[in-house]
C-alpha positions in Angstrom: 17.5 -16.5 -4.2 14.0 -15.3 -3.6 12.7 -18.8 -3.1 15.5 -19.6 -0.6 14.7 -16.4 1.2 11.0 -17.3 1.4 11.8 -20.7 2.7 14.1 -19.3 5.4 11.6 -16.5 6.4 8.4 -18.7 6.5 9.2 -20.5 9.8 9.9 -17.3 11.6 6.8 -15.4 10.6 3.2 -16.4 9.9 2.3 -17.4 6.4 0.0 -15.0 4.6 -0.2 -13.4 1.2 1.4 -10.2 2.3 4.4 -12.0 3.8 7.3 -10.1 2.2 5.9 -6.5 2.1 7.7 -5.5 5.3 11.0 -6.9 4.1 10.5 -5.3 0.7 10.0 -1.8 2.1 13.0 -2.2 4.4 15.1 -3.4 1.5 14.0 -0.5 -0.7 14.7 1.9 2.1 18.2 0.5 2.5 18.9 0.7 -1.2 17.6 4.3 -1.4 19.8 5.3 1.5 22.9 3.6 0.1 22.3 4.6 -3.5 21.1 2.7 -6.4 23.7 0.8 -8.3 26.1 0.5 -5.4 26.3 -2.8 -3.6 28.5 -1.5 -0.8 26.1 1.4 -0.4 23.2 -1.0 -0.1 25.0 -2.9 2.6 25.9 0.3 4.5 22.4 1.6 4.0 21.0 -1.6 5.5 23.2 -1.4 8.5 22.4 2.3 9.1 18.7 1.6 8.6 18.8 -1.3 11.1 20.6 0.8 13.8 18.3 3.7 13.2 15.2 1.6 13.6 16.5 0.1 16.8 17.5 3.5 18.3 14.2 5.1 17.3 12.3 2.2 19.0 14.4 2.2 22.1 14.7 6.0 22.8 11.6 7.5 21.2 8.7 5.0 20.8 8.4 1.4 19.7 5.8 2.3 17.1 8.5 4.1 15.2 10.3 0.8 14.3 7.9 0.2 11.5 7.6 3.8 10.3 11.4 4.5 10.2 11.8 2.9 6.8 9.2 5.3 5.3 10.8 8.3 7.0 14.2 7.3 5.7 12.9 7.0 2.2 11.3 10.4 2.3 14.3 12.2 3.9 16.8 10.7 1.5 14.8 11.5 -1.6 14.3 15.1 -0.4 17.9 15.7 0.8 20.1 13.6 -1.4 18.2 11.7 -4.2 21.3 9.8 -5.3 21.8 8.3 -1.9 24.9 8.2 0.2 27.2 6.3 -2.2 25.2 6.8 -5.4 26.6 8.9 -8.3 24.7 11.8 -9.6 23.5 11.2 -13.2 24.2 14.2 -15.4 22.7 14.2 -18.8 23.8 16.8 -21.3 21.4 17.7 -24.0 
């Protein structure tokens, strides 16, 4: 799947060694927002992240489009570390 994604992304963007870093950060932010271990949460997190990026770029500043992923990761890990749809892991000792 990674090879197919690389083949589909390569014509759209320029080829360089750091090609997938932006996509990786956005994917990690979507997974953090949705909750690790929840496929539906990852999809919902991706949709919420995409809408948030576009609104931040349209209403505040276009420079925030790239920074929004990092801000979402920090906010989710501070406020709710399990994500929106993730389950809280309780370990009894």
